[in-house]
C-alpha positions as CSV (number, residue, x, y, z in Angstrom):
1,M,-25.8,-60.9,-121.9
2,S,-28.5,-62.2,-119.4
3,L,-26.3,-60.2,-116.4
4,K,-26.2,-57.2,-118.4
5,L,-30.3,-57.1,-118.4
6,A,-30.2,-58.5,-114.4
7,A,-28.0,-55.4,-113.5
8,V,-30.1,-52.7,-115.3
9,F,-33.0,-54.6,-113.8
10,L,-31.2,-54.2,-110.1
11,S,-31.0,-50.3,-110.8
12,I,-34.1,-49.7,-112.0
13,A,-35.8,-51.4,-108.4
14,G,-33.1,-49.6,-106.5
15,A,-34.2,-46.5,-108.0
16,L,-37.9,-47.4,-107.5
17,G,-37.0,-48.5,-104.2
18,V,-35.4,-45.3,-103.1
19,A,-38.4,-43.3,-104.5
20,V,-40.8,-44.9,-102.7
21,G,-39.2,-44.3,-99.6
22,Y,-38.9,-40.8,-100.3
23,Y,-43.1,-40.8,-100.8
24,L,-43.6,-42.7,-97.7
25,R,-41.7,-40.5,-95.7
26,Y,-43.1,-37.4,-97.1
27,L,-46.8,-38.8,-96.2
28,I,-45.2,-39.7,-92.8
29,T,-44.1,-36.4,-92.1
30,L,-47.2,-34.6,-93.2
31,S,-49.2,-36.9,-90.7
32,K,-47.1,-35.8,-87.7
33,K,-47.2,-32.3,-88.6
34,G,-50.7,-32.3,-88.4
35,S,-50.9,-33.9,-85.2
36,M,-48.8,-31.5,-83.9
37,E,-50.4,-28.6,-84.7
38,L,-54.1,-30.3,-82.9
39,E,-51.5,-30.1,-79.5
40,I,-50.8,-26.7,-80.3
41,K,-54.1,-25.4,-80.7
42,E,-55.4,-27.6,-77.8
43,M,-52.4,-26.3,-75.1
44,L,-53.4,-22.5,-76.3
45,L,-57.1,-23.1,-75.7
46,T,-56.1,-24.8,-72.0
47,A,-53.1,-21.9,-71.3
48,K,-56.4,-19.0,-72.0
49,E,-58.9,-21.0,-70.0
50,E,-56.3,-21.1,-67.1
51,A,-55.4,-17.4,-67.6
52,K,-59.0,-16.6,-67.0
53,K,-59.4,-18.3,-64.0
54,I,-56.1,-16.8,-62.7
55,T,-57.3,-13.2,-63.5
56,A,-60.8,-14.1,-61.6
57,D,-58.7,-14.9,-58.4
58,A,-56.6,-12.0,-58.5
59,E,-59.5,-9.8,-59.0
60,K,-60.8,-11.8,-55.9
61,K,-58.3,-11.4,-53.9
62,A,-57.9,-7.7,-54.7
63,G,-61.2,-7.1,-53.8
64,D,-60.9,-8.9,-50.5
65,T,-57.7,-6.8,-49.9
66,M,-59.3,-3.5,-50.4
67,A,-62.2,-4.3,-48.2
68,A,-59.8,-5.1,-45.3
69,A,-57.7,-2.1,-45.9
70,T,-60.5,0.4,-46.6
71,A,-62.5,-1.1,-42.8
72,E,-59.1,-0.6,-41.0
73,I,-58.7,2.9,-42.5
74,K,-62.0,3.6,-41.0
75,E,-61.2,1.9,-37.9
76,K,-58.2,4.0,-37.7
77,E,-59.4,7.4,-38.4
78,S,-62.3,6.5,-35.8
79,K,-59.5,6.3,-33.1
80,I,-58.1,9.2,-33.8
81,S,-61.1,11.4,-33.9
82,Q,-61.5,9.9,-30.5
83,T,-57.8,11.0,-29.8
84,E,-58.6,14.3,-30.8
85,G,-61.7,14.9,-29.0
86,R,-59.8,14.0,-26.0
87,L,-57.1,16.2,-26.4
88,I,-59.6,19.4,-27.3
89,K,-61.2,18.4,-23.7
90,K,-57.5,18.3,-21.8
91,E,-56.7,21.3,-23.6
92,D,-59.6,23.3,-22.6
93,L,-59.0,21.4,-18.9
94,L,-55.7,23.2,-18.9
95,D,-56.6,26.5,-19.7
96,K,-59.2,26.6,-17.6
97,R,-56.3,25.8,-14.7
98,Q,-53.9,28.5,-16.0
99,S,-56.7,30.8,-15.4
100,D,-57.6,29.8,-12.0
101,L,-53.7,29.9,-11.0
102,D,-53.2,33.8,-12.8
103,K,-56.3,34.7,-10.4
104,E,-54.8,32.9,-7.5
105,V,-51.0,34.8,-8.1
106,E,-52.6,37.9,-8.5
107,I,-54.6,37.6,-5.0
108,I,-51.1,36.6,-3.4
109,K,-49.2,39.5,-4.9
110,K,-51.8,41.8,-3.6
111,K,-51.6,40.1,-0.2
112,A,-47.9,40.5,-0.3
113,D,-47.9,44.3,-1.2
114,E,-50.3,44.4,1.8
115,I,-48.0,42.6,4.4
116,R,-45.1,45.1,3.1
117,Q,-47.4,48.0,3.9
118,I,-47.7,46.9,7.1
119,K,-44.3,45.8,7.9
120,E,-43.0,49.1,6.8
121,K,-45.7,51.2,8.9
122,A,-44.6,48.8,12.3
123,D,-40.9,49.3,11.2
124,K,-41.8,53.2,11.5
125,L,-43.6,53.0,14.7
126,E,-40.7,50.9,16.3
127,E,-38.6,53.6,15.0
128,D,-40.9,56.6,16.2
129,R,-40.8,54.6,19.9
130,L,-37.0,54.1,20.1
131,K,-36.6,58.0,19.3
132,A,-38.9,58.8,21.5
133,L,-37.0,56.6,24.0
134,E,-33.6,58.1,23.4
135,K,-35.2,61.7,23.5
136,V,-36.6,60.7,27.1
137,A,-33.6,59.1,28.5
138,N,-31.1,61.8,26.2
139,L,-29.1,58.4,25.1
140,T,-29.2,56.1,21.9
141,S,-29.6,52.6,22.3
142,D,-26.1,51.9,21.9
143,E,-25.1,53.9,24.9
144,A,-27.8,52.3,26.6
145,K,-26.8,49.0,26.1
146,N,-23.5,49.3,26.9
147,E,-24.3,51.4,30.2
148,I,-26.4,48.7,31.5
149,M,-24.1,45.6,30.3
150,S,-20.9,47.9,32.6
151,M,-23.4,47.9,35.8
152,I,-24.4,44.2,35.5
153,E,-20.9,43.2,35.1
154,K,-20.0,45.7,38.0
155,Q,-21.9,44.2,40.3
156,N,-21.5,40.8,39.3
157,E,-17.7,41.0,38.4
158,Q,-17.1,38.7,41.5
159,D,-18.8,36.0,40.8
160,F,-18.0,35.8,37.3
161,L,-14.3,35.9,38.1
162,V,-15.3,32.6,40.8
163,R,-17.1,30.8,38.1
164,M,-14.6,31.1,35.5
165,K,-12.0,29.7,37.6
166,K,-14.1,26.8,39.0
167,L,-14.7,26.0,35.3
168,E,-11.3,26.2,34.6
169,T,-9.8,24.2,37.2
170,Q,-12.7,21.1,36.8
171,G,-11.6,21.5,32.9
172,E,-8.0,20.8,33.5
173,D,-8.6,18.4,36.2
174,M,-11.4,17.0,33.8
175,L,-8.8,16.7,30.9
176,E,-5.8,15.4,33.2
177,N,-8.0,12.3,34.7
178,K,-9.5,12.1,30.8
179,A,-5.7,12.1,29.4
180,K,-4.5,9.3,32.7
181,D,-7.4,7.1,31.6
182,I,-6.4,6.8,27.8
183,L,-2.6,6.3,28.9
184,A,-3.5,3.7,31.5
185,M,-6.1,1.8,29.2
186,S,-3.3,1.9,26.8
187,V,-1.0,0.1,28.7
188,Q,-2.8,-2.3,30.5
189,R,-4.4,-3.3,26.6
190,L,-1.2,-4.1,25.5
191,A,0.3,-7.2,27.4
192,S,3.7,-7.2,26.0
193,S,7.0,-8.9,27.7
194,V,9.9,-6.8,28.2
195,A,13.6,-8.7,27.2
196,S,16.6,-6.8,27.4
197,D,19.3,-8.1,25.3
198,F,22.4,-9.5,26.7
199,M,26.3,-9.7,24.8
200,S,26.6,-13.3,24.9
201,S,24.5,-16.5,23.6
202,T,25.6,-20.1,23.7
203,V,25.4,-23.0,21.3
204,E,24.6,-26.9,22.9
205,I,27.6,-29.2,21.5
206,P,26.7,-33.2,21.6
207,S,30.2,-33.5,23.6
208,D,32.9,-31.8,24.9
209,D,35.4,-33.5,21.7
210,V,33.8,-31.0,19.4
211,K,35.6,-28.5,21.1
212,G,38.8,-29.6,19.7
213,K,37.7,-29.8,16.3
214,I,36.4,-25.9,16.8
215,I,39.5,-24.7,18.4
216,G,41.6,-26.6,15.7
217,K,45.9,-27.2,15.3
218,E,47.5,-24.4,17.1
219,G,44.1,-22.7,17.5
220,R,43.7,-22.3,13.7
221,N,40.2,-23.1,13.7
222,I,39.0,-21.1,16.3
223,K,41.3,-17.7,14.8
224,A,39.6,-18.0,11.2
225,F,36.1,-18.4,12.9
226,E,36.8,-15.5,15.0
227,R,38.4,-13.5,12.1
228,A,35.2,-14.1,9.6
229,T,32.4,-13.8,11.9
230,G,34.4,-10.8,14.3
231,V,33.0,-12.2,17.7
232,E,35.1,-13.9,20.6
233,V,34.6,-18.0,20.9
234,L,34.4,-18.9,24.9
235,V,35.3,-22.7,24.5
236,D,36.3,-23.7,27.7
237,D,33.9,-21.3,29.9
238,T,30.5,-23.3,29.7
239,P,30.6,-27.4,29.7
240,G,28.1,-28.6,27.2
241,A,28.0,-25.4,25.3
242,I,30.2,-22.8,23.5
243,T,29.7,-19.4,24.5
244,I,29.9,-16.6,21.6
245,S,30.5,-13.2,22.5
246,S,29.8,-9.8,20.8
247,F,28.4,-6.6,21.5
248,D,27.0,-7.0,17.8
249,P,23.7,-8.8,18.0
250,V,23.8,-9.5,14.0
251,R,27.6,-11.1,14.3
252,R,26.0,-13.1,17.1
253,H,23.2,-14.4,15.2
254,I,25.8,-15.2,12.3
255,A,28.3,-16.9,14.3
256,G,25.6,-19.0,16.0
257,I,24.2,-20.4,12.8
258,A,27.7,-20.7,11.2
259,L,28.7,-22.6,14.3
260,R,25.8,-24.9,14.9
261,E,26.5,-25.8,10.7
262,L,30.4,-27.1,11.4
263,I,29.1,-28.8,14.6
264,K,26.3,-30.4,12.7
265,D,28.6,-31.3,9.6
266,G,32.1,-32.1,11.4
267,R,34.2,-30.3,8.9
268,V,35.9,-27.6,10.6
269,Q,38.7,-26.1,8.9
270,P,39.7,-22.7,7.9
271,A,38.1,-23.1,4.2
272,R,34.8,-24.3,5.3
273,I,34.5,-21.7,7.8
274,E,34.6,-19.1,5.6
275,Q,31.7,-20.9,3.2
276,V,29.6,-21.6,6.0
277,V,30.3,-18.0,7.3
278,E,29.1,-17.0,4.0
279,K,26.0,-18.5,3.9
280,A,24.9,-17.6,7.4
281,K,25.5,-14.4,6.1
282,Q,22.9,-15.2,3.3
283,E,20.1,-16.9,5.8
284,A,20.7,-13.4,8.1
285,N,19.4,-11.5,5.4
286,K,16.9,-13.2,4.8
287,T,15.5,-13.5,8.2
288,I,15.8,-9.7,8.3
289,K,13.6,-9.4,5.6
290,E,10.6,-11.8,7.3
291,K,11.0,-9.9,10.4
292,G,10.6,-6.8,8.7
293,E,7.6,-8.0,7.0
294,Q,6.2,-9.7,10.0
295,A,6.4,-6.4,12.0
296,A,4.8,-4.9,9.4
297,Y,1.8,-6.9,9.2
298,E,1.6,-7.5,13.0
299,C,0.8,-4.1,13.2
300,G,-1.4,-3.6,10.5
301,V,0.6,-1.3,8.3
302,L,0.1,-2.5,4.8
303,G,1.6,-0.9,1.3
304,L,5.0,0.1,2.6
305,D,7.4,-0.3,0.0
306,P,9.4,-3.7,0.3
307,R,12.6,-1.5,0.9
308,I,11.6,-0.2,4.0
309,S,10.6,-3.3,5.3
310,L,13.8,-4.7,4.7
311,I,15.6,-1.7,6.4
312,L,13.2,-2.3,9.3
313,G,13.6,-5.8,9.8
314,R,17.3,-4.7,10.3
315,L,16.1,-3.5,13.6
316,H,15.3,-6.9,15.1
317,F,19.5,-7.2,15.7
318,R,20.0,-3.9,17.3
319,T,19.0,-2.8,20.5
320,S,18.5,1.0,22.2
321,Y,19.5,0.8,26.3
322,G,19.6,-3.1,25.9
323,Q,15.8,-3.0,24.8
324,N,15.1,-4.6,21.2
325,V,14.4,-1.7,18.7
326,L,11.9,-3.9,16.7
327,Q,10.0,-4.9,19.6
328,H,10.3,-1.3,20.8
329,S,8.9,-0.1,17.4
330,V,5.8,-2.7,17.3
331,E,5.1,-2.1,21.3
332,M,5.0,1.5,20.4
333,A,2.8,1.0,16.8
334,H,0.1,-1.0,19.2
335,I,0.0,1.9,21.9
336,A,-0.2,4.8,19.4
337,G,-3.2,3.3,17.6
338,M,-4.9,2.5,21.1
339,I,-4.5,6.2,21.8
340,A,-5.1,7.3,18.4
341,E,-8.5,5.5,18.7
342,E,-9.5,7.2,21.7
343,L,-8.9,10.7,20.6
344,G,-10.4,10.3,17.0
345,A,-7.1,10.7,15.2
346,N,-5.8,8.5,12.2
347,V,-5.1,5.3,13.4
348,Q,-3.0,4.4,10.7
349,V,-0.9,7.5,10.5
350,A,-0.1,6.9,14.2
351,K,0.7,3.1,13.7
352,A,2.8,3.7,10.7
353,G,4.7,6.7,12.5
354,A,5.2,4.7,15.7
355,L,6.6,1.3,13.6
356,L,8.9,3.6,12.0
357,H,10.3,6.2,14.5
358,D,13.5,4.5,14.7
359,I,14.4,3.0,11.4
360,G,17.1,5.7,11.0
361,K,19.1,3.6,13.8
362,A,19.3,0.5,11.2
363,L,21.4,2.7,9.3
364,D,23.0,5.0,11.9
365,H,26.1,3.5,11.9
366,E,26.8,3.9,8.3
367,V,25.6,7.1,7.6
368,A,25.6,10.8,8.8
369,G,23.7,12.5,11.1
370,T,20.7,11.7,13.6
371,H,18.9,8.6,13.5
372,V,15.9,10.8,13.2
373,E,17.1,12.4,10.1
374,I,18.0,9.1,8.3
375,G,14.9,7.8,8.9
376,R,13.4,10.9,7.4
377,R,15.4,10.5,4.7
378,I,14.9,7.0,4.0
379,L,10.9,7.6,4.1
380,Q,11.5,10.5,1.8
381,K,13.6,8.4,-0.7
382,F,11.2,5.5,-0.8
383,G,8.0,7.6,-1.4
384,A,6.3,7.3,2.2
385,P,3.3,9.5,2.8
386,E,4.1,13.0,4.1
387,D,1.5,12.5,7.1
388,I,3.7,9.2,8.0
389,I,6.6,11.4,7.9
390,K,5.6,14.3,10.2
391,A,4.3,11.5,12.4
392,M,7.6,10.3,13.4
393,Q,10.0,12.7,12.9
394,A,8.9,14.7,16.1
395,H,9.6,11.8,18.8
396,H,12.9,13.5,20.0
397,E,11.4,17.0,19.2
398,E,13.9,17.8,16.7
399,Y,11.1,19.0,14.9
400,P,7.7,20.7,16.2
401,Y,4.4,18.8,16.3
402,E,2.8,19.6,13.0
403,T,-0.1,16.3,13.6
404,I,-1.9,15.0,16.8
405,E,-0.4,11.6,15.4
406,S,3.1,12.9,15.8
407,R,2.4,13.9,19.8
408,I,0.9,10.2,20.0
409,V,3.9,8.8,18.5
410,Q,5.8,10.6,21.0
411,T,4.0,9.8,24.0
412,A,3.9,6.0,22.6
413,D,7.7,6.2,22.7
414,A,7.6,7.5,26.3
415,I,5.2,4.5,27.7
416,S,7.3,1.9,25.9
417,G,10.7,2.8,27.2
418,A,9.1,3.6,30.7
419,R,8.4,0.4,31.3
420,P,10.3,-1.0,34.1
421,G,13.4,-3.0,33.3
422,A,12.8,-1.7,29.8
423,R,16.1,-0.1,29.5
424,R,19.5,-0.4,30.7
425,D,21.7,3.2,30.8
426,N,25.1,1.2,31.3
427,V,24.3,-1.4,28.6
428,E,23.7,1.6,26.0
429,N,26.9,3.1,27.1
430,Y,28.8,0.3,26.6
431,L,27.6,-0.3,23.6
432,K,28.2,3.1,21.9
433,R,31.8,3.0,23.8
434,L,32.6,0.0,21.6
435,G,30.8,1.4,18.5
436,D,33.2,4.5,18.9
437,L,35.8,2.0,19.1
438,E,35.8,0.4,16.1
439,A,34.7,3.7,14.2
440,I,37.7,4.9,14.8
441,A,40.0,1.9,13.6
442,N,38.0,2.4,10.5
443,G,38.5,5.6,9.9
444,F,42.0,4.8,8.7
445,P,42.6,4.2,4.9
446,G,43.1,0.3,3.8
447,I,41.0,-0.8,6.8
448,E,39.0,-3.5,5.0
449,K,37.1,-4.5,8.7
450,S,37.7,-4.1,12.3
451,Y,36.1,-6.0,15.7
452,A,36.1,-4.8,19.4
453,L,36.4,-7.9,21.2
454,Q,37.1,-9.1,25.4
455,A,34.7,-6.2,26.2
456,G,36.3,-3.6,24.5
457,R,39.6,-4.9,25.6
458,E,40.9,-5.7,22.2
459,I,40.1,-4.0,18.4
460,R,41.1,-6.6,15.9
461,V,41.7,-4.4,12.8
462,F,42.3,-6.5,9.2
463,V,44.1,-4.3,6.7
464,K,43.8,-4.6,2.7
465,P,47.1,-6.4,2.2
466,E,47.5,-4.7,-1.3
467,D,47.3,-1.2,0.3
468,V,48.8,-2.0,3.5
469,G,52.6,-3.5,3.9
470,D,53.9,-5.7,6.7
471,L,56.1,-2.2,8.2
472,Q,52.6,-0.2,7.4
473,A,50.7,-2.5,9.3
474,K,53.2,-1.3,12.8
475,E,52.8,2.0,12.0
476,L,48.7,1.9,11.1
477,A,48.7,-0.3,14.7
478,R,50.3,2.6,16.6
479,E,48.2,5.1,15.0
480,I,45.2,3.4,15.9
481,A,46.4,3.3,19.5
482,L,47.2,6.8,19.9
483,K,43.7,8.0,18.6
484,V,42.1,5.7,20.8
485,E,43.8,7.3,23.8
486,K,43.0,11.1,23.1
487,N,39.4,10.1,21.9
488,L,38.2,7.7,24.2
489,K,37.6,7.3,28.1
490,Y,38.4,4.2,29.5
491,P,39.9,2.0,32.2
492,G,43.2,0.1,31.9
493,E,44.2,-0.8,28.6
494,I,43.3,-1.7,24.9
495,K,45.0,-3.9,23.0
496,V,45.2,-3.5,19.1
497,T,45.8,-6.1,16.9
498,V,46.6,-5.3,13.3
499,I,46.4,-8.4,10.8
500,R,47.6,-8.9,7.5
501,E,46.8,-11.9,5.2
502,T,47.9,-12.5,1.9
503,R,46.3,-14.7,-0.2
504,S,47.1,-15.9,-3.7
505,I,44.2,-18.1,-5.9
506,E,44.3,-19.7,-8.8
507,F,42.1,-22.2,-10.8
508,A,43.6,-25.3,-12.5
509,R,41.7,-26.0,-15.7
């Protein structure tokens, strides 16, 4: 029973505790609400005061800004009014000046009219005076002038003729002396040595034992060397040296390079000879390129097509009457430049025309036509300027002299060729005969190459074995000999040797 009462009391006490807790919470909530309302009222009052303060500051700043803007506007209005005043004064001044100018123009017009009237009166008086004179003399003015001139000419005819003859003679003498001075000065300024080309060159050897290697067993090596190079090798002619003989300077140059390389290497055999000769040909081509570029640079002729320079370099191995053609062309270019400078002509065109005047000789044995015509075609093909072509094409009078530079080039050619010892006619004729001999042999079908040797006493012809048989080779030798007898004039006899060689080459891999 007591437990039930205790439970009831506890329930009642719990309910009362809950009710008291809710009441206390309500009282606390009411107190907080009152304090928050007070805080909100205070914040509202503070915000209103700050708003009034901000508004007052803004009104003050607006007033200050308005006052400053008003002052600035007044200042600008003052300046504008001053400017307007100055412009009005200037406009008045200009109007006054324009008025004065108009008055002066009117005065000038009046004076011009007066001058014109005075001139018309003077012309009228002059015309009346001439008419009066013509009436008195019974002649017109032109007739009177012609009659006076005729009378003066008759009285002084002899004096005029003597004077004209004297001036003509003095002019010719003066021009002749001037031309001689220019030519003499050009020759004196160019101190160039003269060296004629010869038909042989020598290669020094360390000992005479090398000669045996060069000759080889039964002459096998020397025959292979002569066949590959087209020169004649004289072994026992000069002690301590081997002589290379050929009318073609290119062949001599290649043979000299190859022979020196073989002597240095020590291995002399037909297969090695062919390799060295091929390498020497490549080195000769490099020399040709360098010589052409060097000649153009030395003469100051720039801007040439590289192909023109390459062909020009081939003239280093070409002779004309024993004179080196490239050296002759360089000498001509210097002389032509000096003459052109004295005469006021185009120095660069004169130099280029002189340097390239014989370029056709580099290919005249390969292309039909004169060397002048071949040279023209070369320069036209590779885009040389037309004035340079005109300057070079007339040096043998095959074409007319179209420019002063063409006459200068012809004069420089004559000066260079006329130097004492510069040229040898006999040598040129000899070289021409050897060239004709090779040309006859090369004209037959199946010919690979041909070489004139022993001063033109022998012609060695190499045929293509696949085109010419052994029997045909014998017939070919006879045909060449008959054509040589028919077309060439020479003393003695010429030996024709036709060589047919068959090679079979395979590779082991």
